[in-house]
Every structure is written in C-alpha cells, then in structure tokens.
N, CA, C, O and CB atoms as a CASP TS submission, in Angstrom:
PFRMAT TS
TARGET T0000
AUTHOR 0000-0000-0000
METHOD Language model
MODEL 1
PARENT N/A
ATOM      1  N   MET     1       4.299  21.359  10.714  1.00  0.00           N
ATOM      2  CA  MET     1       3.435  20.104  10.904  1.00  0.00           C
ATOM      3  C   MET     1       4.155  19.187  11.684  1.00  0.00           C
ATOM      4  O   MET     1       5.374  19.086  11.548  1.00  0.00           O
ATOM      5  CB  MET     1       3.025  19.415   9.602  1.00  0.00           C
ATOM      6  N   SER     2       3.448  18.424  12.587  1.00  0.00           N
ATOM      7  CA  SER     2       4.068  17.402  13.268  1.00  0.00           C
ATOM      8  C   SER     2       4.288  16.188  12.343  1.00  0.00           C
ATOM      9  O   SER     2       3.825  16.211  11.203  1.00  0.00           O
ATOM     10  CB  SER     2       3.268  17.056  14.462  1.00  0.00           C
ATOM     11  N   GLU     3       4.990  15.116  12.808  1.00  0.00           N
ATOM     12  CA  GLU     3       5.226  13.937  11.911  1.00  0.00           C
ATOM     13  C   GLU     3       3.858  13.182  11.736  1.00  0.00           C
ATOM     14  O   GLU     3       3.618  12.599  10.679  1.00  0.00           O
ATOM     15  CB  GLU     3       6.375  12.935  12.539  1.00  0.00           C
ATOM     16  N   SER     4       2.962  13.197  12.779  1.00  0.00           N
ATOM     17  CA  SER     4       1.604  12.487  12.605  1.00  0.00           C
ATOM     18  C   SER     4       0.796  13.266  11.697  1.00  0.00           C
ATOM     19  O   SER     4       0.012  12.644  10.980  1.00  0.00           O
ATOM     20  CB  SER     4       0.815  12.300  13.948  1.00  0.00           C
ATOM     21  N   ASP     5       0.857  14.577  11.602  1.00  0.00           N
ATOM     22  CA  ASP     5       0.089  15.304  10.593  1.00  0.00           C
ATOM     23  C   ASP     5       0.641  15.062   9.263  1.00  0.00           C
ATOM     24  O   ASP     5      -0.168  14.895   8.350  1.00  0.00           O
ATOM     25  CB  ASP     5       0.061  16.766  10.863  1.00  0.00           C
ATOM     26  N   ILE     6       1.972  15.015   8.994  1.00  0.00           N
ATOM     27  CA  ILE     6       2.432  14.657   7.620  1.00  0.00           C
ATOM     28  C   ILE     6       2.021  13.285   7.168  1.00  0.00           C
ATOM     29  O   ILE     6       1.649  13.080   6.013  1.00  0.00           O
ATOM     30  CB  ILE     6       3.920  14.744   7.537  1.00  0.00           C
ATOM     31  N   LEU     7       2.097  12.238   8.190  1.00  0.00           N
ATOM     32  CA  LEU     7       1.628  10.861   7.855  1.00  0.00           C
ATOM     33  C   LEU     7       0.212  10.786   7.354  1.00  0.00           C
ATOM     34  O   LEU     7      -0.128  10.089   6.398  1.00  0.00           O
ATOM     35  CB  LEU     7       1.741   9.980   9.052  1.00  0.00           C
ATOM     36  N   ALA     8      -0.674  11.624   8.134  1.00  0.00           N
ATOM     37  CA  ALA     8      -2.024  11.719   7.940  1.00  0.00           C
ATOM     38  C   ALA     8      -2.291  12.336   6.521  1.00  0.00           C
ATOM     39  O   ALA     8      -3.097  11.798   5.762  1.00  0.00           O
ATOM     40  CB  ALA     8      -2.638  12.525   9.068  1.00  0.00           C
ATOM     41  N   ALA     9      -1.667  13.371   6.205  1.00  0.00           N
ATOM     42  CA  ALA     9      -1.641  14.041   4.862  1.00  0.00           C
ATOM     43  C   ALA     9      -1.261  13.142   3.817  1.00  0.00           C
ATOM     44  O   ALA     9      -1.976  13.084   2.816  1.00  0.00           O
ATOM     45  CB  ALA     9      -0.719  15.189   4.825  1.00  0.00           C
ATOM     46  N   ASN    10      -0.200  12.408   3.911  1.00  0.00           N
ATOM     47  CA  ASN    10       0.282  11.543   2.944  1.00  0.00           C
ATOM     48  C   ASN    10      -0.728  10.397   2.664  1.00  0.00           C
ATOM     49  O   ASN    10      -0.928  10.005   1.515  1.00  0.00           O
ATOM     50  CB  ASN    10       1.607  11.024   3.377  1.00  0.00           C
ATOM     51  N   LEU    11      -1.346   9.881   3.725  1.00  0.00           N
ATOM     52  CA  LEU    11      -2.347   8.760   3.750  1.00  0.00           C
ATOM     53  C   LEU    11      -3.635   9.260   2.962  1.00  0.00           C
ATOM     54  O   LEU    11      -4.226   8.583   2.121  1.00  0.00           O
ATOM     55  CB  LEU    11      -2.726   8.331   5.323  1.00  0.00           C
ATOM     56  N   ILE    12      -3.962  10.467   3.336  1.00  0.00           N
ATOM     57  CA  ILE    12      -5.136  11.069   2.581  1.00  0.00           C
ATOM     58  C   ILE    12      -4.817  11.193   1.083  1.00  0.00           C
ATOM     59  O   ILE    12      -5.658  10.948   0.219  1.00  0.00           O
ATOM     60  CB  ILE    12      -5.506  12.509   3.159  1.00  0.00           C
ATOM     61  N   LYS    13      -3.546  11.589   0.816  1.00  0.00           N
ATOM     62  CA  LYS    13      -3.131  11.876  -0.691  1.00  0.00           C
ATOM     63  C   LYS    13      -3.330  10.598  -1.388  1.00  0.00           C
ATOM     64  O   LYS    13      -3.926  10.602  -2.465  1.00  0.00           O
ATOM     65  CB  LYS    13      -1.549  12.387  -0.895  1.00  0.00           C
ATOM     66  N   ILE    14      -2.862   9.438  -0.847  1.00  0.00           N
ATOM     67  CA  ILE    14      -3.051   8.108  -1.385  1.00  0.00           C
ATOM     68  C   ILE    14      -4.456   7.819  -1.610  1.00  0.00           C
ATOM     69  O   ILE    14      -4.811   7.453  -2.731  1.00  0.00           O
ATOM     70  CB  ILE    14      -2.483   7.094  -0.510  1.00  0.00           C
ATOM     71  N   LYS    15      -5.257   7.940  -0.705  1.00  0.00           N
ATOM     72  CA  LYS    15      -6.731   7.625  -0.722  1.00  0.00           C
ATOM     73  C   LYS    15      -7.299   8.523  -1.894  1.00  0.00           C
ATOM     74  O   LYS    15      -8.003   7.949  -2.725  1.00  0.00           O
ATOM     75  CB  LYS    15      -7.485   7.962   0.779  1.00  0.00           C
ATOM     76  N   LEU    16      -7.078   9.772  -2.030  1.00  0.00           N
ATOM     77  CA  LEU    16      -7.607  10.505  -3.097  1.00  0.00           C
ATOM     78  C   LEU    16      -7.183  10.202  -4.507  1.00  0.00           C
ATOM     79  O   LEU    16      -7.951  10.347  -5.458  1.00  0.00           O
ATOM     80  CB  LEU    16      -7.345  11.783  -2.853  1.00  0.00           C
ATOM     81  N   ARG    17      -5.951   9.780  -4.619  1.00  0.00           N
ATOM     82  CA  ARG    17      -5.352   9.344  -5.792  1.00  0.00           C
ATOM     83  C   ARG    17      -6.039   8.012  -6.216  1.00  0.00           C
ATOM     84  O   ARG    17      -6.306   7.845  -7.406  1.00  0.00           O
ATOM     85  CB  ARG    17      -3.837   9.198  -5.589  1.00  0.00           C
ATOM     86  N   ILE    18      -6.298   7.181  -5.412  1.00  0.00           N
ATOM     87  CA  ILE    18      -6.850   5.933  -5.735  1.00  0.00           C
ATOM     88  C   ILE    18      -8.381   6.190  -6.127  1.00  0.00           C
ATOM     89  O   ILE    18      -8.882   5.609  -7.089  1.00  0.00           O
ATOM     90  CB  ILE    18      -6.669   4.921  -4.510  1.00  0.00           C
ATOM     91  N   LYS    19      -9.014   6.984  -5.427  1.00  0.00           N
ATOM     92  CA  LYS    19     -10.406   7.313  -5.731  1.00  0.00           C
ATOM     93  C   LYS    19     -10.495   7.897  -7.191  1.00  0.00           C
ATOM     94  O   LYS    19     -11.313   7.463  -8.002  1.00  0.00           O
ATOM     95  CB  LYS    19     -10.972   8.354  -4.658  1.00  0.00           C
ATOM     96  N   ASP    20      -9.666   8.838  -7.457  1.00  0.00           N
ATOM     97  CA  ASP    20      -9.541   9.477  -8.797  1.00  0.00           C
ATOM     98  C   ASP    20      -9.200   8.307  -9.869  1.00  0.00           C
ATOM     99  O   ASP    20      -9.685   8.349 -11.000  1.00  0.00           O
ATOM    100  CB  ASP    20      -8.342  10.660  -8.766  1.00  0.00           C
ATOM    101  N   TYR    21      -8.484   7.437  -9.522  1.00  0.00           N
ATOM    102  CA  TYR    21      -8.040   6.444 -10.427  1.00  0.00           C
ATOM    103  C   TYR    21      -9.316   5.430 -10.734  1.00  0.00           C
ATOM    104  O   TYR    21      -9.528   5.023 -11.876  1.00  0.00           O
ATOM    105  CB  TYR    21      -6.741   5.675  -9.773  1.00  0.00           C
ATOM    106  N   PHE    22     -10.045   5.105  -9.739  1.00  0.00           N
ATOM    107  CA  PHE    22     -11.186   4.313  -9.964  1.00  0.00           C
ATOM    108  C   PHE    22     -12.303   5.039 -10.780  1.00  0.00           C
ATOM    109  O   PHE    22     -13.078   4.412 -11.502  1.00  0.00           O
ATOM    110  CB  PHE    22     -11.703   3.865  -8.653  1.00  0.00           C
ATOM    111  N   LYS    23     -12.344   6.404 -10.624  1.00  0.00           N
ATOM    112  CA  LYS    23     -13.317   7.100 -11.452  1.00  0.00           C
ATOM    113  C   LYS    23     -12.928   6.983 -12.927  1.00  0.00           C
ATOM    114  O   LYS    23     -13.821   7.009 -13.774  1.00  0.00           O
ATOM    115  CB  LYS    23     -13.425   8.583 -11.033  1.00  0.00           C
ATOM    116  N   ARG    24     -11.632   6.855 -13.286  1.00  0.00           N
ATOM    117  CA  ARG    24     -11.163   6.953 -14.726  1.00  0.00           C
ATOM    118  C   ARG    24     -11.553   5.573 -15.232  1.00  0.00           C
ATOM    119  O   ARG    24     -11.847   5.442 -16.420  1.00  0.00           O
ATOM    120  CB  ARG    24      -9.498   7.289 -14.915  1.00  0.00           C
ATOM    121  N   GLY    25     -11.571   4.555 -14.416  1.00  0.00           N
ATOM    122  CA  GLY    25     -12.052   3.242 -15.035  1.00  0.00           C
ATOM    123  C   GLY    25     -11.113   2.584 -16.006  1.00  0.00           C
ATOM    124  O   GLY    25     -11.512   1.710 -16.777  1.00  0.00           O
ATOM    125  N   LYS    26      -9.902   2.986 -15.975  1.00  0.00           N
ATOM    126  CA  LYS    26      -8.744   2.348 -16.932  1.00  0.00           C
ATOM    127  C   LYS    26      -7.606   1.870 -16.217  1.00  0.00           C
ATOM    128  O   LYS    26      -7.016   2.647 -15.467  1.00  0.00           O
ATOM    129  CB  LYS    26      -8.170   3.361 -17.963  1.00  0.00           C
ATOM    130  N   PHE    27      -7.238   0.744 -16.347  1.00  0.00           N
ATOM    131  CA  PHE    27      -6.073   0.112 -15.593  1.00  0.00           C
ATOM    132  C   PHE    27      -4.763   0.856 -15.888  1.00  0.00           C
ATOM    133  O   PHE    27      -4.377   1.184 -17.010  1.00  0.00           O
ATOM    134  CB  PHE    27      -5.900  -1.425 -15.993  1.00  0.00           C
ATOM    135  N   GLU    28      -4.188   1.058 -14.827  1.00  0.00           N
ATOM    136  CA  GLU    28      -2.702   1.729 -14.894  1.00  0.00           C
ATOM    137  C   GLU    28      -1.928   1.021 -13.858  1.00  0.00           C
ATOM    138  O   GLU    28      -2.289   1.062 -12.681  1.00  0.00           O
ATOM    139  CB  GLU    28      -2.653   3.421 -14.577  1.00  0.00           C
ATOM    140  N   GLU    29      -0.727   0.277 -14.295  1.00  0.00           N
ATOM    141  CA  GLU    29       0.042  -0.445 -13.486  1.00  0.00           C
ATOM    142  C   GLU    29       0.476   0.290 -12.208  1.00  0.00           C
ATOM    143  O   GLU    29       0.660  -0.303 -11.145  1.00  0.00           O
ATOM    144  CB  GLU    29       1.128  -0.885 -14.228  1.00  0.00           C
ATOM    145  N   LYS    30       0.622   1.553 -12.363  1.00  0.00           N
ATOM    146  CA  LYS    30       1.168   2.326 -11.041  1.00  0.00           C
ATOM    147  C   LYS    30      -0.022   2.322 -10.047  1.00  0.00           C
ATOM    148  O   LYS    30       0.251   2.818  -8.954  1.00  0.00           O
ATOM    149  CB  LYS    30       1.671   4.000 -11.363  1.00  0.00           C
ATOM    150  N   PHE    31      -1.205   1.892 -10.195  1.00  0.00           N
ATOM    151  CA  PHE    31      -2.158   1.834  -9.212  1.00  0.00           C
ATOM    152  C   PHE    31      -2.413   0.339  -8.850  1.00  0.00           C
ATOM    153  O   PHE    31      -3.436   0.035  -8.236  1.00  0.00           O
ATOM    154  CB  PHE    31      -3.405   2.555  -9.671  1.00  0.00           C
ATOM    155  N   SER    32      -1.610  -0.482  -9.176  1.00  0.00           N
ATOM    156  CA  SER    32      -1.814  -1.838  -8.922  1.00  0.00           C
ATOM    157  C   SER    32      -1.809  -2.086  -7.252  1.00  0.00           C
ATOM    158  O   SER    32      -1.368  -1.211  -6.507  1.00  0.00           O
ATOM    159  CB  SER    32      -0.651  -2.673  -9.714  1.00  0.00           C
ATOM    160  N   PHE    33      -2.201  -3.028  -6.871  1.00  0.00           N
ATOM    161  CA  PHE    33      -2.273  -3.244  -5.415  1.00  0.00           C
ATOM    162  C   PHE    33      -0.930  -3.402  -4.855  1.00  0.00           C
ATOM    163  O   PHE    33      -0.750  -2.888  -3.751  1.00  0.00           O
ATOM    164  CB  PHE    33      -3.102  -4.446  -5.066  1.00  0.00           C
ATOM    165  N   ALA    34       0.044  -4.013  -5.407  1.00  0.00           N
ATOM    166  CA  ALA    34       1.386  -4.136  -5.109  1.00  0.00           C
ATOM    167  C   ALA    34       1.970  -2.823  -4.969  1.00  0.00           C
ATOM    168  O   ALA    34       2.614  -2.550  -3.956  1.00  0.00           O
ATOM    169  CB  ALA    34       2.070  -4.909  -6.084  1.00  0.00           C
ATOM    170  N   ASN    35       1.781  -1.883  -6.012  1.00  0.00           N
ATOM    171  CA  ASN    35       2.285  -0.642  -5.988  1.00  0.00           C
ATOM    172  C   ASN    35       1.803   0.267  -4.788  1.00  0.00           C
ATOM    173  O   ASN    35       2.540   0.966  -4.092  1.00  0.00           O
ATOM    174  CB  ASN    35       1.977  -0.070  -7.239  1.00  0.00           C
ATOM    175  N   GLN    36       0.601   0.149  -4.685  1.00  0.00           N
ATOM    176  CA  GLN    36       0.002   0.947  -3.518  1.00  0.00           C
ATOM    177  C   GLN    36       0.330   0.478  -2.170  1.00  0.00           C
ATOM    178  O   GLN    36       0.442   1.267  -1.232  1.00  0.00           O
ATOM    179  CB  GLN    36      -1.461   0.961  -3.595  1.00  0.00           C
ATOM    180  N   LEU    37       0.498  -0.886  -2.041  1.00  0.00           N
ATOM    181  CA  LEU    37       1.010  -1.391  -0.841  1.00  0.00           C
ATOM    182  C   LEU    37       2.457  -0.928  -0.580  1.00  0.00           C
ATOM    183  O   LEU    37       2.814  -0.608   0.554  1.00  0.00           O
ATOM    184  CB  LEU    37       0.919  -2.862  -0.864  1.00  0.00           C
ATOM    185  N   LYS    38       3.213  -0.898  -1.547  1.00  0.00           N
ATOM    186  CA  LYS    38       4.667  -0.384  -1.567  1.00  0.00           C
ATOM    187  C   LYS    38       4.697   1.160  -0.869  1.00  0.00           C
ATOM    188  O   LYS    38       5.430   1.569   0.032  1.00  0.00           O
ATOM    189  CB  LYS    38       5.249  -0.334  -3.255  1.00  0.00           C
ATOM    190  N   GLU    39       3.672   1.838  -1.589  1.00  0.00           N
ATOM    191  CA  GLU    39       3.642   3.286  -1.227  1.00  0.00           C
ATOM    192  C   GLU    39       3.191   3.421   0.199  1.00  0.00           C
ATOM    193  O   GLU    39       3.706   4.303   0.885  1.00  0.00           O
ATOM    194  CB  GLU    39       2.695   4.105  -2.171  1.00  0.00           C
ATOM    195  N   TYR    40       2.234   2.589   0.732  1.00  0.00           N
ATOM    196  CA  TYR    40       1.736   2.651   2.003  1.00  0.00           C
ATOM    197  C   TYR    40       2.945   2.301   2.931  1.00  0.00           C
ATOM    198  O   TYR    40       3.217   3.039   3.878  1.00  0.00           O
ATOM    199  CB  TYR    40       0.507   1.710   2.165  1.00  0.00           C
ATOM    200  N   ILE    41       3.645   1.213   2.669  1.00  0.00           N
ATOM    201  CA  ILE    41       4.804   0.955   3.578  1.00  0.00           C
ATOM    202  C   ILE    41       5.751   2.027   3.715  1.00  0.00           C
ATOM    203  O   ILE    41       6.150   2.390   4.822  1.00  0.00           O
ATOM    204  CB  ILE    41       5.538  -0.180   3.153  1.00  0.00           C
ATOM    205  N   LYS    42       6.166   2.603   2.526  1.00  0.00           N
ATOM    206  CA  LYS    42       7.117   3.678   2.492  1.00  0.00           C
ATOM    207  C   LYS    42       6.628   4.940   3.309  1.00  0.00           C
ATOM    208  O   LYS    42       7.394   5.612   4.000  1.00  0.00           O
ATOM    209  CB  LYS    42       7.385   4.049   1.026  1.00  0.00           C
ATOM    210  N   ILE    43       5.363   5.181   3.174  1.00  0.00           N
ATOM    211  CA  ILE    43       4.805   6.362   3.877  1.00  0.00           C
ATOM    212  C   ILE    43       4.833   6.199   5.391  1.00  0.00           C
ATOM    213  O   ILE    43       5.212   7.100   6.140  1.00  0.00           O
ATOM    214  CB  ILE    43       3.365   6.616   3.425  1.00  0.00           C
ATOM    215  N   THR    44       4.419   5.021   5.797  1.00  0.00           N
ATOM    216  CA  THR    44       4.254   4.698   7.217  1.00  0.00           C
ATOM    217  C   THR    44       5.551   4.271   7.958  1.00  0.00           C
ATOM    218  O   THR    44       5.636   4.098   9.174  1.00  0.00           O
ATOM    219  CB  THR    44       3.245   3.601   7.338  1.00  0.00           C
ATOM    220  N   LYS    45       6.560   4.125   7.036  1.00  0.00           N
ATOM    221  CA  LYS    45       7.983   3.749   7.495  1.00  0.00           C
ATOM    222  C   LYS    45       7.774   2.517   8.397  1.00  0.00           C
ATOM    223  O   LYS    45       8.326   2.527   9.497  1.00  0.00           O
ATOM    224  CB  LYS    45       8.771   5.006   8.335  1.00  0.00           C
ATOM    225  N   ARG    46       7.078   1.530   8.057  1.00  0.00           N
ATOM    226  CA  ARG    46       6.892   0.307   8.742  1.00  0.00           C
ATOM    227  C   ARG    46       7.704  -0.761   8.043  1.00  0.00           C
ATOM    228  O   ARG    46       7.906  -0.715   6.830  1.00  0.00           O
ATOM    229  CB  ARG    46       5.423  -0.059   8.815  1.00  0.00           C
ATOM    230  N   SER    47       8.181  -1.754   8.848  1.00  0.00           N
ATOM    231  CA  SER    47       8.984  -2.774   8.208  1.00  0.00           C
ATOM    232  C   SER    47       7.968  -3.775   7.555  1.00  0.00           C
ATOM    233  O   SER    47       6.769  -3.814   7.831  1.00  0.00           O
ATOM    234  CB  SER    47       9.975  -3.497   9.268  1.00  0.00           C
ATOM    235  N   HIS    48       8.599  -4.559   6.674  1.00  0.00           N
ATOM    236  CA  HIS    48       7.661  -5.682   6.093  1.00  0.00           C
ATOM    237  C   HIS    48       7.268  -6.689   7.084  1.00  0.00           C
ATOM    238  O   HIS    48       6.209  -7.295   6.921  1.00  0.00           O
ATOM    239  CB  HIS    48       8.329  -6.451   4.934  1.00  0.00           C
ATOM    240  N   LYS    49       8.069  -6.942   8.162  1.00  0.00           N
ATOM    241  CA  LYS    49       7.765  -7.891   9.195  1.00  0.00           C
ATOM    242  C   LYS    49       6.565  -7.345   9.951  1.00  0.00           C
ATOM    243  O   LYS    49       5.616  -8.088  10.203  1.00  0.00           O
ATOM    244  CB  LYS    49       8.988  -8.136  10.134  1.00  0.00           C
ATOM    245  N   GLU    50       6.579  -6.000  10.340  1.00  0.00           N
ATOM    246  CA  GLU    50       5.560  -5.477  11.048  1.00  0.00           C
ATOM    247  C   GLU    50       4.206  -5.583  10.367  1.00  0.00           C
ATOM    248  O   GLU    50       3.187  -5.931  10.964  1.00  0.00           O
ATOM    249  CB  GLU    50       5.876  -4.159  11.341  1.00  0.00           C
ATOM    250  N   ILE    51       4.265  -5.233   8.964  1.00  0.00           N
ATOM    251  CA  ILE    51       2.998  -5.204   8.140  1.00  0.00           C
ATOM    252  C   ILE    51       2.616  -6.683   8.113  1.00  0.00           C
ATOM    253  O   ILE    51       1.444  -6.955   8.371  1.00  0.00           O
ATOM    254  CB  ILE    51       3.196  -4.551   6.587  1.00  0.00           C
ATOM    255  N   ALA    52       3.454  -7.653   7.835  1.00  0.00           N
ATOM    256  CA  ALA    52       2.986  -9.026   7.838  1.00  0.00           C
ATOM    257  C   ALA    52       2.372  -9.496   9.099  1.00  0.00           C
ATOM    258  O   ALA    52       1.361 -10.196   9.121  1.00  0.00           O
ATOM    259  CB  ALA    52       4.059  -9.895   7.522  1.00  0.00           C
ATOM    260  N   ASP    53       3.020  -9.086  10.165  1.00  0.00           N
ATOM    261  CA  ASP    53       2.562  -9.447  11.441  1.00  0.00           C
ATOM    262  C   ASP    53       1.027  -8.935  11.763  1.00  0.00           C
ATOM    263  O   ASP    53       0.160  -9.643  12.276  1.00  0.00           O
ATOM    264  CB  ASP    53       3.582  -8.875  12.451  1.00  0.00           C
ATOM    265  N   ASN    54       0.868  -7.565  11.360  1.00  0.00           N
ATOM    266  CA  ASN    54      -0.432  -6.936  11.519  1.00  0.00           C
ATOM    267  C   ASN    54      -1.467  -7.686  10.576  1.00  0.00           C
ATOM    268  O   ASN    54      -2.627  -7.882  10.939  1.00  0.00           O
ATOM    269  CB  ASN    54      -0.335  -5.363  11.170  1.00  0.00           C
ATOM    270  N   LEU    55      -0.976  -8.093   9.345  1.00  0.00           N
ATOM    271  CA  LEU    55      -1.994  -8.711   8.317  1.00  0.00           C
ATOM    272  C   LEU    55      -2.177 -10.232   8.674  1.00  0.00           C
ATOM    273  O   LEU    55      -2.979 -10.958   8.086  1.00  0.00           O
ATOM    274  CB  LEU    55      -1.432  -8.560   6.702  1.00  0.00           C
ATOM    275  N   ASN    56      -1.367 -10.634   9.679  1.00  0.00           N
ATOM    276  CA  ASN    56      -1.384 -12.040  10.061  1.00  0.00           C
ATOM    277  C   ASN    56      -1.059 -12.998   9.003  1.00  0.00           C
ATOM    278  O   ASN    56      -1.620 -14.091   8.929  1.00  0.00           O
ATOM    279  CB  ASN    56      -2.649 -12.383  10.574  1.00  0.00           C
ATOM    280  N   ILE    57      -0.094 -12.572   8.123  1.00  0.00           N
ATOM    281  CA  ILE    57       0.451 -13.426   7.140  1.00  0.00           C
ATOM    282  C   ILE    57       1.934 -13.591   7.280  1.00  0.00           C
ATOM    283  O   ILE    57       2.571 -12.826   8.004  1.00  0.00           O
ATOM    284  CB  ILE    57       0.124 -12.927   5.819  1.00  0.00           C
ATOM    285  N   HIS    58       2.534 -14.607   6.582  1.00  0.00           N
ATOM    286  CA  HIS    58       3.849 -14.782   6.661  1.00  0.00           C
ATOM    287  C   HIS    58       4.681 -13.556   5.858  1.00  0.00           C
ATOM    288  O   HIS    58       4.243 -12.923   4.897  1.00  0.00           O
ATOM    289  CB  HIS    58       4.121 -16.198   6.116  1.00  0.00           C
ATOM    290  N   GLN    59       5.802 -13.412   6.407  1.00  0.00           N
ATOM    291  CA  GLN    59       6.629 -12.255   5.693  1.00  0.00           C
ATOM    292  C   GLN    59       6.921 -12.558   4.133  1.00  0.00           C
ATOM    293  O   GLN    59       7.080 -11.667   3.299  1.00  0.00           O
ATOM    294  CB  GLN    59       8.117 -12.064   6.473  1.00  0.00           C
ATOM    295  N   THR    60       6.967 -13.925   3.861  1.00  0.00           N
ATOM    296  CA  THR    60       7.313 -14.257   2.556  1.00  0.00           C
ATOM    297  C   THR    60       6.087 -13.963   1.610  1.00  0.00           C
ATOM    298  O   THR    60       6.205 -13.534   0.462  1.00  0.00           O
ATOM    299  CB  THR    60       7.765 -15.727   2.503  1.00  0.00           C
ATOM    300  N   LYS    61       4.887 -14.250   2.243  1.00  0.00           N
ATOM    301  CA  LYS    61       3.490 -14.019   1.465  1.00  0.00           C
ATOM    302  C   LYS    61       3.620 -12.405   1.154  1.00  0.00           C
ATOM    303  O   LYS    61       3.507 -11.958   0.012  1.00  0.00           O
ATOM    304  CB  LYS    61       1.936 -14.450   2.522  1.00  0.00           C
ATOM    305  N   LEU    62       3.814 -11.770   2.053  1.00  0.00           N
ATOM    306  CA  LEU    62       3.820 -10.210   2.033  1.00  0.00           C
ATOM    307  C   LEU    62       4.784  -9.867   0.836  1.00  0.00           C
ATOM    308  O   LEU    62       4.410  -9.066  -0.021  1.00  0.00           O
ATOM    309  CB  LEU    62       4.385  -9.502   3.543  1.00  0.00           C
ATOM    310  N   SER    63       5.982 -10.446   0.771  1.00  0.00           N
ATOM    311  CA  SER    63       7.054 -10.195  -0.116  1.00  0.00           C
ATOM    312  C   SER    63       6.550 -10.562  -1.581  1.00  0.00           C
ATOM    313  O   SER    63       6.864  -9.851  -2.536  1.00  0.00           O
ATOM    314  CB  SER    63       8.340 -11.032   0.328  1.00  0.00           C
ATOM    315  N   ARG    64       5.817 -11.613  -1.715  1.00  0.00           N
ATOM    316  CA  ARG    64       5.289 -11.999  -2.966  1.00  0.00           C
ATOM    317  C   ARG    64       4.285 -11.091  -3.517  1.00  0.00           C
ATOM    318  O   ARG    64       4.262 -10.800  -4.712  1.00  0.00           O
ATOM    319  CB  ARG    64       4.747 -13.272  -2.875  1.00  0.00           C
ATOM    320  N   ILE    65       3.414 -10.619  -2.614  1.00  0.00           N
ATOM    321  CA  ILE    65       2.270  -9.815  -2.923  1.00  0.00           C
ATOM    322  C   ILE    65       3.048  -8.358  -3.389  1.00  0.00           C
ATOM    323  O   ILE    65       2.692  -7.812  -4.433  1.00  0.00           O
ATOM    324  CB  ILE    65       1.155  -9.694  -1.510  1.00  0.00           C
ATOM    325  N   ILE    66       3.989  -7.848  -2.656  1.00  0.00           N
ATOM    326  CA  ILE    66       4.681  -6.631  -2.972  1.00  0.00           C
ATOM    327  C   ILE    66       5.299  -6.722  -4.384  1.00  0.00           C
ATOM    328  O   ILE    66       5.211  -5.802  -5.198  1.00  0.00           O
ATOM    329  CB  ILE    66       5.758  -6.345  -1.914  1.00  0.00           C
ATOM    330  N   ASN    67       5.909  -7.853  -4.614  1.00  0.00           N
ATOM    331  CA  ASN    67       6.675  -8.130  -5.899  1.00  0.00           C
ATOM    332  C   ASN    67       5.667  -8.451  -7.218  1.00  0.00           C
ATOM    333  O   ASN    67       6.077  -8.464  -8.379  1.00  0.00           O
ATOM    334  CB  ASN    67       7.681  -9.457  -5.610  1.00  0.00           C
ATOM    335  N   GLY    68       4.475  -8.670  -6.873  1.00  0.00           N
ATOM    336  CA  GLY    68       3.499  -9.085  -7.911  1.00  0.00           C
ATOM    337  C   GLY    68       3.458 -10.353  -8.253  1.00  0.00           C
ATOM    338  O   GLY    68       2.767 -10.689  -9.214  1.00  0.00           O
ATOM    339  N   THR    69       4.183 -11.274  -7.535  1.00  0.00           N
ATOM    340  CA  THR    69       4.175 -12.727  -7.876  1.00  0.00           C
ATOM    341  C   THR    69       3.002 -13.462  -7.052  1.00  0.00           C
ATOM    342  O   THR    69       2.600 -14.549  -7.467  1.00  0.00           O
ATOM    343  CB  THR    69       5.648 -13.392  -7.525  1.00  0.00           C
ATOM    344  N   GLY    70       2.450 -12.895  -5.905  1.00  0.00           N
ATOM    345  CA  GLY    70       1.471 -13.397  -5.159  1.00  0.00           C
ATOM    346  C   GLY    70       0.156 -12.546  -5.136  1.00  0.00           C
ATOM    347  O   GLY    70       0.158 -11.332  -5.343  1.00  0.00           O
ATOM    348  N   LYS    71      -0.784 -13.163  -4.911  1.00  0.00           N
ATOM    349  CA  LYS    71      -2.034 -12.270  -4.839  1.00  0.00           C
ATOM    350  C   LYS    71      -2.664 -12.305  -3.339  1.00  0.00           C
ATOM    351  O   LYS    71      -2.570 -13.318  -2.646  1.00  0.00           O
ATOM    352  CB  LYS    71      -3.186 -12.810  -5.962  1.00  0.00           C
ATOM    353  N   PRO    72      -3.268 -11.202  -2.921  1.00  0.00           N
ATOM    354  CA  PRO    72      -3.832 -11.056  -1.743  1.00  0.00           C
ATOM    355  C   PRO    72      -5.119 -11.986  -1.613  1.00  0.00           C
ATOM    356  O   PRO    72      -5.851 -12.060  -2.601  1.00  0.00           O
ATOM    357  CB  PRO    72      -4.106  -9.629  -1.558  1.00  0.00           C
ATOM    358  N   GLN    73      -5.431 -12.668  -0.518  1.00  0.00           N
ATOM    359  CA  GLN    73      -6.660 -13.385  -0.522  1.00  0.00           C
ATOM    360  C   GLN    73      -7.691 -12.591   0.222  1.00  0.00           C
ATOM    361  O   GLN    73      -7.382 -11.740   1.056  1.00  0.00           O
ATOM    362  CB  GLN    73      -6.492 -14.756   0.074  1.00  0.00           C
ATOM    363  N   HIS    74      -8.953 -12.896  -0.109  1.00  0.00           N
ATOM    364  CA  HIS    74     -10.065 -12.187   0.586  1.00  0.00           C
ATOM    365  C   HIS    74     -10.705 -13.123   1.471  1.00  0.00           C
ATOM    366  O   HIS    74     -11.661 -12.767   2.160  1.00  0.00           O
ATOM    367  CB  HIS    74     -11.095 -11.592  -0.369  1.00  0.00           C
TER
END
C-alpha cells in the first residue's frame, strides 16, 4: 500500500471508532476531543504549527485544546 493509502485507511479507522463510540452513548476519556485530535495529528504526521495555521488559531490555543485545558470554539 502507498503512504496515502495507509493514511486514508488510518483516518477511516478513526472515523469508524468514533461512530461506534457515539452509538454506545457512554463517555470514555480516550474518545475526548483532545485525544482524537492527538491521534489525528499523529496519523497525519503534521506539526502543531501546521494544524494551528490550517484551523486559523494560535499555536498556544491548539496546545491548550490538545492538553485538555482549552476548549474548541464553534
């Protein structure tokens, strides 16, 4: 498999795990937004700066979200 195929498969795996989690309807810390964002960053091999730039937020804000001390805004 190519690197892009592996990336796509891993992202689909995250998506399916999250869908299953929502079906259970019970909170589990490992499915917190911060933990899922960490997993996404790890899988995509993107820097925090790159993610922050793409989200149009300061890198400090991203760090707080990842560490669970800040909340994403909608």
